C-alpha positions as CSV (number, residue, x, y, z in Angstrom):
1,M,-30.2,-12.1,-1.0
2,R,-27.6,-11.1,-3.6
3,S,-24.7,-13.5,-4.1
4,I,-20.9,-12.9,-4.2
5,S,-18.1,-14.9,-5.7
6,L,-14.5,-14.8,-4.4
7,C,-12.0,-15.0,-7.3
8,M,-8.3,-15.7,-6.6
9,I,-5.2,-16.6,-8.6
10,V,-2.6,-18.6,-6.8
11,K,0.7,-20.3,-7.1
12,N,2.6,-22.2,-4.4
13,E,0.7,-20.6,-1.5
14,E,0.5,-23.5,0.9
15,E,1.8,-21.4,3.8
16,V,-0.9,-18.7,3.6
17,L,-3.9,-20.0,1.7
18,T,-5.7,-21.6,4.6
19,G,-5.6,-18.4,6.6
20,C,-7.0,-16.4,3.7
21,L,-9.9,-18.8,3.0
22,E,-10.7,-19.3,6.6
23,S,-11.2,-15.6,7.0
24,V,-13.7,-15.2,4.1
25,Q,-15.3,-18.6,3.5
26,E,-18.5,-17.6,5.5
27,L,-18.7,-14.3,3.7
28,V,-19.0,-15.5,0.1
29,N,-21.3,-17.8,-1.8
30,E,-18.6,-19.4,-4.0
31,I,-14.8,-19.6,-4.1
32,I,-13.0,-19.7,-7.5
33,I,-9.4,-20.7,-7.4
34,V,-7.2,-20.3,-10.5
35,D,-3.9,-22.0,-10.1
36,T,-1.0,-20.8,-12.4
37,G,1.4,-23.7,-11.8
38,S,1.7,-24.7,-8.1
39,T,4.1,-27.5,-7.2
40,D,3.3,-27.6,-3.5
41,R,0.0,-28.4,-1.6
42,T,-1.8,-25.3,-2.8
43,K,-4.5,-27.1,-4.8
44,E,-4.9,-29.7,-2.1
45,I,-5.6,-27.0,0.5
46,A,-7.9,-25.1,-1.8
47,A,-10.0,-28.3,-2.2
48,N,-10.9,-28.1,1.4
49,Y,-12.9,-25.0,0.7
50,T,-14.1,-25.3,-2.9
51,S,-14.4,-27.7,-5.8
52,Q,-14.1,-24.9,-8.3
53,I,-10.3,-25.1,-8.9
54,F,-9.0,-24.3,-12.4
55,D,-5.6,-24.5,-14.0
56,F,-4.3,-21.6,-16.1
57,E,-1.1,-21.8,-18.0
58,W,1.1,-19.0,-16.9
59,I,1.9,-16.6,-19.8
60,D,3.6,-13.7,-17.8
61,D,0.3,-11.8,-17.7
62,F,-1.5,-11.3,-14.4
63,S,-4.5,-9.6,-16.0
64,A,-5.1,-12.6,-18.2
65,A,-5.1,-14.9,-15.2
66,R,-7.4,-12.6,-13.1
67,N,-9.8,-12.1,-16.0
68,Y,-10.0,-15.8,-16.4
69,S,-10.9,-16.2,-12.7
70,F,-13.6,-13.5,-13.1
71,S,-15.0,-15.4,-16.1
72,K,-15.7,-18.4,-13.8
73,A,-17.8,-16.4,-11.3
74,T,-21.6,-16.8,-11.2
75,G,-22.4,-14.4,-8.3
76,E,-24.0,-11.0,-8.8
77,Y,-20.8,-9.5,-7.3
78,I,-17.2,-10.5,-7.5
79,M,-14.6,-10.1,-4.7
80,W,-10.9,-10.6,-5.3
81,L,-8.1,-11.3,-2.9
82,D,-4.5,-12.6,-3.0
83,A,-3.6,-15.7,-1.0
84,D,-1.6,-13.7,1.6
85,D,-4.6,-11.4,2.3
86,I,-7.0,-11.9,5.2
87,L,-10.0,-10.2,6.7
88,L,-9.5,-9.8,10.5
89,P,-12.5,-10.6,12.7
90,K,-13.5,-6.9,13.0
91,D,-13.4,-6.6,9.2
92,Q,-15.4,-9.8,8.7
93,E,-18.1,-8.3,10.9
94,A,-17.9,-5.0,9.0
95,F,-18.3,-6.9,5.8
96,R,-21.4,-8.6,7.0
97,T,-22.9,-5.3,7.9
98,L,-22.0,-3.7,4.6
99,W,-23.3,-6.7,2.7
100,R,-26.6,-6.6,4.6
101,D,-27.1,-2.9,3.8
102,L,-25.7,-2.8,0.3
103,T,-28.2,-1.7,-2.4
104,D,-28.3,-3.0,-5.9
105,E,-27.3,0.4,-7.2
106,V,-23.7,-0.1,-6.0
107,D,-21.2,-1.1,-8.7
108,V,-18.0,-1.1,-6.8
109,V,-16.9,-1.3,-3.1
110,S,-13.4,-0.1,-2.1
111,M,-11.6,-1.3,1.0
112,Y,-8.5,-0.3,2.7
113,Y,-5.4,-2.4,2.1
114,H,-3.1,-2.7,5.1
115,T,0.1,-3.9,3.7
116,S,1.9,-4.2,7.0
117,L,1.1,-3.8,10.7
118,D,3.2,-2.8,13.7
119,S,3.4,-4.9,16.9
120,A,0.2,-3.4,18.2
121,G,-1.7,-4.3,15.0
122,R,-1.8,-0.8,13.6
123,P,-1.3,-0.3,9.9
124,L,2.1,1.0,8.9
125,Y,1.1,1.5,5.2
126,L,-2.3,1.6,3.7
127,Y,-4.3,2.6,0.6
128,R,-7.6,1.8,-1.0
129,R,-8.3,-0.9,-3.6
130,N,-11.5,-1.8,-5.3
131,R,-12.3,-5.2,-3.9
132,V,-15.9,-5.9,-4.8
133,V,-17.5,-5.3,-8.3
134,K,-20.8,-6.0,-9.9
135,R,-20.3,-8.9,-12.3
136,S,-22.8,-7.6,-14.9
137,K,-20.5,-4.5,-15.4
138,N,-17.8,-6.8,-16.9
139,F,-15.0,-4.7,-15.5
140,R,-11.7,-6.0,-16.8
141,W,-8.1,-6.2,-15.5
142,Q,-5.5,-4.4,-17.5
143,G,-1.7,-4.6,-17.5
144,A,0.5,-7.8,-17.6
145,V,2.4,-6.8,-14.4
146,H,1.1,-4.6,-11.5
147,E,-2.3,-5.1,-13.0
148,Y,-5.2,-2.8,-12.3
149,L,-9.0,-3.2,-12.5
150,E,-10.9,-0.8,-14.7
151,F,-14.0,0.3,-13.0
152,G,-16.8,3.0,-12.9
153,G,-20.3,3.7,-11.8
154,N,-21.5,4.0,-8.3
155,I,-18.6,3.5,-5.9
156,V,-18.9,3.0,-2.1
157,D,-15.8,3.6,0.0
158,S,-16.1,1.3,3.0
159,D,-14.2,1.2,6.3
160,I,-13.4,-2.5,5.8
161,A,-9.7,-3.4,5.6
162,V,-8.0,-6.3,3.9
163,T,-4.8,-7.1,5.7
164,H,-1.7,-8.4,3.9
165,R,0.0,-11.3,5.8
166,K,3.1,-13.2,4.8
167,G,4.0,-16.7,5.9
168,D,6.9,-17.6,8.1
169,K,9.5,-18.0,5.3
170,T,12.2,-15.4,5.0
171,F,11.1,-12.5,2.8
172,T,13.1,-12.1,-0.4
173,I,12.5,-9.7,-3.3
174,S,11.3,-11.8,-6.3
175,D,12.9,-11.0,-9.7
176,R,9.8,-12.3,-11.5
177,N,8.4,-8.9,-12.4
178,L,11.8,-7.5,-13.2
179,R,12.4,-10.4,-15.6
180,I,9.0,-9.8,-17.3
181,Y,9.9,-6.1,-17.9
182,E,13.4,-7.0,-19.0
183,S,11.9,-9.3,-21.6
184,Y,9.7,-6.4,-22.9
185,V,12.7,-4.2,-23.3
186,A,14.7,-6.9,-25.0
187,S,11.9,-7.6,-27.5
188,G,11.6,-4.0,-28.3
189,R,8.1,-3.7,-26.9
190,E,7.1,-0.2,-26.2
191,L,6.5,0.5,-22.5
192,T,3.5,2.6,-21.4
193,P,4.2,5.4,-18.9
194,R,2.7,3.1,-16.2
195,D,5.0,0.3,-17.3
196,K,8.0,2.7,-17.0
197,F,7.0,3.6,-13.4
198,Y,6.6,0.0,-12.3
199,Y,9.7,-1.1,-14.1
200,A,11.6,1.7,-12.3
201,N,10.2,0.4,-9.0
202,E,11.6,-3.1,-9.8
203,L,15.0,-1.7,-10.8
204,K,15.1,0.4,-7.5
205,D,14.2,-2.6,-5.4
206,H,17.0,-4.6,-7.0
207,G,19.6,-1.8,-6.4
208,K,19.8,-0.7,-10.0
209,F,19.5,2.9,-9.1
210,E,20.9,4.6,-12.2
211,R,18.5,2.8,-14.5
212,A,15.7,3.3,-12.1
213,K,16.2,7.0,-12.1
214,S,16.2,7.1,-15.9
215,Y,12.8,5.4,-16.1
216,Y,11.3,7.5,-13.3
217,M,12.4,10.6,-15.2
218,E,10.9,9.2,-18.5
219,F,7.7,8.5,-16.6
220,L,7.4,12.0,-15.1
221,Q,8.4,13.7,-18.4
222,S,5.6,11.8,-20.2
223,E,3.1,13.8,-18.1
224,K,0.6,10.9,-18.5
225,G,0.9,9.4,-15.0
226,W,-1.7,9.2,-12.3
227,V,-1.0,12.0,-9.8
228,E,-0.3,9.5,-7.0
229,D,2.2,7.7,-9.1
230,N,3.8,11.0,-10.0
231,I,4.2,11.8,-6.3
232,R,5.6,8.3,-5.5
233,A,8.0,8.6,-8.5
234,C,9.4,11.8,-6.8
235,Q,9.8,9.9,-3.5
236,Y,11.5,6.9,-5.1
237,L,13.8,9.2,-7.2
238,A,14.8,10.8,-3.9
239,D,15.4,7.3,-2.4
240,C,17.7,6.4,-5.3
241,C,19.7,9.6,-4.9
242,K,20.0,9.1,-1.2
243,A,21.2,5.5,-1.7
244,E,23.9,6.9,-3.9
245,G,24.8,9.6,-1.4
246,D,23.6,12.5,-3.6
247,M,21.7,14.5,-0.8
248,E,21.3,17.6,-2.9
249,A,19.3,15.6,-5.5
250,Y,17.5,13.8,-2.7
251,R,16.3,17.2,-1.4
252,A,15.4,18.4,-4.8
253,H,13.1,15.5,-5.6
254,L,11.3,15.8,-2.3
255,F,10.4,19.4,-3.2
256,R,9.6,18.3,-6.8
257,S,6.6,16.4,-5.5
258,F,4.9,19.6,-4.6
259,Q,4.2,20.4,-8.2
260,Y,1.7,17.6,-8.3
261,D,-0.3,18.4,-5.2
262,R,-0.1,20.1,-1.9
263,P,2.8,18.9,0.3
264,R,2.1,15.4,1.6
265,P,2.9,14.5,5.2
266,E,5.7,12.0,4.3
267,F,7.6,14.6,2.3
268,C,7.0,17.3,5.0
269,C,8.5,15.0,7.6
270,L,11.5,14.0,5.4
271,I,12.3,17.7,4.8
272,G,11.9,18.3,8.5
273,D,14.4,15.5,9.1
274,L,16.9,17.1,6.8
275,L,16.5,20.5,8.6
276,T,16.8,18.8,12.0
277,E,20.1,17.2,10.9
278,D,21.2,20.7,10.0
279,R,20.1,21.9,13.5
280,N,17.7,24.4,11.9
281,Y,15.0,23.6,14.4
282,H,12.7,26.5,13.7
283,A,12.4,25.6,10.0
284,A,12.1,21.9,10.8
285,A,9.3,22.5,13.2
286,Y,7.4,24.3,10.4
287,W,7.5,21.3,8.2
288,Y,6.5,18.8,10.9
289,E,3.5,21.1,11.7
290,Q,2.6,21.0,8.0
291,A,2.5,17.2,8.1
292,L,0.0,17.5,11.0
293,D,-2.4,19.4,8.8
294,Y,-3.5,16.0,7.6
295,E,-4.0,14.6,11.2
296,G,-7.3,12.7,11.4
297,K,-7.9,13.0,7.7
298,E,-7.9,10.4,5.0
299,L,-5.2,11.0,2.5
300,P,-5.6,10.5,-1.2
301,G,-3.6,7.6,-2.6
302,F,-1.0,6.0,-0.4
303,S,-0.6,6.7,3.3
304,V,2.0,6.1,6.1
305,P,-0.1,6.8,9.2
306,A,3.1,7.5,11.3
307,Y,3.7,10.7,9.3
308,T,0.3,12.2,10.4
309,T,0.4,11.0,14.0
310,W,3.2,10.2,16.4
311,Y,6.3,10.8,14.3
312,P,5.9,14.6,13.7
313,Y,4.9,15.1,17.3
314,L,8.0,13.2,18.3
315,Q,10.2,15.4,16.2
316,L,8.4,18.5,17.3
317,T,9.2,17.5,20.9
318,L,12.9,17.6,19.9
319,C,12.6,20.8,18.0
320,Y,10.7,22.8,20.6
321,S,13.0,21.6,23.4
322,R,16.1,22.6,21.4
323,I,14.7,26.1,20.9
324,G,13.8,26.4,24.5
325,S,10.0,26.1,24.2
326,L,9.5,23.4,26.8
327,D,5.8,23.9,27.2
328,Q,5.3,23.3,23.5
329,A,7.7,20.4,23.7
330,K,5.7,18.8,26.5
331,S,2.4,19.3,24.7
332,A,3.9,17.7,21.5
333,H,5.2,14.8,23.6
334,E,1.8,14.2,25.2
335,K,0.3,13.9,21.7
336,A,3.1,11.5,20.6
337,V,2.3,9.4,23.7
338,S,-1.4,9.3,22.8
339,Y,-0.5,7.7,19.5
340,N,2.5,5.5,20.2
341,P,3.4,5.3,24.0
342,D,5.7,2.3,23.6
343,H,8.0,3.6,20.9
344,P,11.5,3.7,22.4
345,S,12.0,7.4,21.5
346,V,8.6,8.3,23.0
347,R,9.4,6.4,26.2
348,H,12.8,8.1,26.4
349,N,11.0,11.5,26.2
350,T,8.6,10.4,28.9
351,A,11.5,9.6,31.2
352,F,13.0,13.0,30.4
353,F,9.9,15.0,31.3
354,E,9.3,12.9,34.4
355,K,12.8,13.7,35.6
356,L,12.3,17.4,34.6
357,S,9.2,17.6,36.9
358,L,11.1,16.3,40.0
């Protein structure tokens, strides 16, 4: 049977590493751990699962570290994870099934990435990442920060999900990536369009909205971005403008996203929200209905499931009730209940319709 190597780069991951390795140790043939400078018990924990632990001097380059980890693999295929990723039991079983049925013609396997879950274990934000690659293809990581894996060939899109799990410590936004980009700028290094997009993201996350907007605009004006990054740049530009109180620009950037692809659900809902605030309920309902055109479909790129399920139905309940279409409002509410019965606003509407029927 074909073999698979798990390759990871880690640093100070003592809180989460055990959970990660416990979830995959029975699915892989070898585990490669590349440590980039841990000062906690990370390597001690890793030693409970593998003897293949390597040190890599950190040089502000994630791709260099990941490519080094790949170079240590001996399996026919390579899988990669971060230390705060796990495979839940259902996904472990799905992986076993996929691995049993996988043919040698497959070069790449993509999996969903659930970056956060709600209290019921449903994904709040998800997208696909290429998690397993054939080692003989020598696919390489590119980019010092927010690295990506070059790939090609025969790709299988699986239903398996990798779930992102943080430890118990309080979440803080790291300035590590921002410092790396700032050093590029200070040294006069030319930023690629992709660098400008991710640099802008770091600036936005640190509240530096004016500079972030400047780099988002440079990125979009280059016309060299991946379409999904173009769309996200419009969203993040809008977020910056909203944070600064410029609602006219906020609205403009939401609509700007439409030049890159058909209206995405998130933008439709956000536009619907603006119209709801203006009490333009007929127009708002139109946009929420447009969001539902993606209901039950896999979106390209990045996805917030709420915007194709319970949220537009919740808002349609409000819009229809305000324009006097109670039958439509009740129907929309029933759909919202089917997706998220315990949301406080959905429960509020349930009580409203129960009282109405008395």
